[in-house]
C-alpha positions, 0 to 999 in steps of 0.5 A: 220434184222438178227443178222447173219454175214459173213466174210472172204477174199472173202468178206473183200478183196480189190477186192470184196470191190472195186466192192461193194464200186463202187455201194454204192458210187454212191448211189446204193445197192451192196449186195453179194448173194446166194452161197457165203453167204450160204457157208460162213454161213455153214463154207464151201469154197466160190469159186464164189462171186455174187453181186446183185444191184438195179443199172441198168446194163448199169449203172453198166457198166458206173460205172465200167469204171469210177472206172477203172474196166473192165466190161464184158456184160455177160448177159445183157438181164438178167441184168448180168455184170461181173466186173473184179477186181484184176483179179477175175470176180464178177457177178453183177446182177440187182434186177429183176422179171422173168415175162415170162418163157418157162421153160428154158429161162426167160424174166425179168423186172429189179427192185429196190425191194430186196424182189421181187428179193429174191422171184424169186430165187430158194431155200430159203437158196439161197435167202440170201444177205449180206452187205459189212460189212458182215451183213446178210439180209433175205428178205423172213424171212425164208431163214436163219432158213432153212439154219440153219436147213439144210432144202432145200425148194423152194421159194414160191410154188415149182411148180412155181419155177420149171416151171420157169426153169425145171433144178431146179428139178435136182438142188433140188436133187444136193443141197440136197446131199450137204446141206440138213440134211440127217436125216431130209429127203426131203421136201415133197412138193418139191418132189411132184412138182419134180415128177409132172413136171419131163416131163419138163426135156426132153426139157433141153439140154444134156449139162445142165443135164450132168453138174448137174448130175456130180456135184451131183455124186461128192457129198460126198454121193449122194445115198439118192438124187439118191434114191429120184430121182428114187422114183419120176421117175426123174432118169428114165427120165434123165438116163433110166435103172440106178441102184441106188442100185448099187450106194448105195453099191459102196458108202458103199464100198468107206467107207467114201472116196468119189470116182470120179463122173465117177466111180459112174456113172459107177456103176449107169449105165443106157442107154447111159450115155455118150450121155445123159450127153454129156461126152467128148471123154476122159470121154466116153472112160474111162467110157467104159473101166471101164464098160467093165472091170466090165463085164469081168473076169480079176483079180484085178492084171490084171486090174491094168496092163491094166487100171492103178491103178486109173481106176483099183480101179474104176473097182474093186469097181464097179464090187463088187457094181454091183454083191453085193459081196465083192471085191476079197481078197487083191485086193488093193495090187494086183492092185499095183503089176499089175500097176507096171508090165512091159511086158518084151517081145518086137517085136524085140525079135521075129524078124526076125522069125516073122513079120506082123500079125503073130508077133502081134498074137505071142506077144498077145499069150505071153502076155496072158500067162504072165498075166495068170502066174501072171507076172512071166515069163521072156523074154526067157520063153515068147519068147519060148511061142510066137514062139510056143516052149512050151519046151523052157526055163522056169527057170524064170517062 
């Protein structure tokens, strides 16, 4: 037994304790497991609480009902029941062995063997459990040491873990970006297995791949993980034509202030990321807008006006990352000016002299002049431009 302990409201609060007590009171083991234990040991926020037990799933349901807790059979085939305690969901999964898999779906056998349950998990630092009192259990005997060294390794033979679920290739790179020691680098055996079995990624759904990639791009610095994906040809499989060098430059430009994953995806580029990662329509439109702005020549001020401050920052930084040069001088102030600017000319200002398509064309002509003039011309000057009277009043130009 290790000497490590975890604690905090996520474990010691009445909700989690109610679920654990429900199991232990009936003579079964109830252990928090995986990400909650890992994050607590690394002093990172705990968001989800997963529980492992030797109680069969139908028994878990019966115990929940007897305890007055709601049980939702979210994954009975895999031994998972979600128990609602205090309005929060706790995923309770029976110890199991994965006895057959096609790289996406597994057929499992339920078990009472804690070590067997740990041995089928993905990474050693995720194969850590804790009792209700916070005492950490390390059934494999290496998970705690790996976590303390920030060393991400597959449990057992990497190829075996990957062929059980090819998504673990992407999870390896994502977890590396969050939990590995960047100086120590990547586990060589894991990288070799990811490269050797990368073709299995083609059988995964776009939704699963996209979910992993956006989490990876949300990491404080996904650059080294993306570069490793590139070296192992994994990046080319999930996003052909991607630009890892541009992403690395973008992260340097962010100067320790991590940007949104969509900005980083715009820098990474590649062939049709919206379809490959199943972006929503709103996300796809935002990505298209940034990439179009990067390819264009609008100034930072004009981008601030056209895109709003947030997307304009994305566009300026991505453009610089892709070009290899710095952003234009004073770009932040320029974006702020553009984002506050309001085009002073309205359709009514040109009616009834102009209507229909002619009216729209005149407004666009006036707006182009206003943008090129740094937002200075006022309504009268723009009215003259729109109506074609270049000799019109210019006192507010």
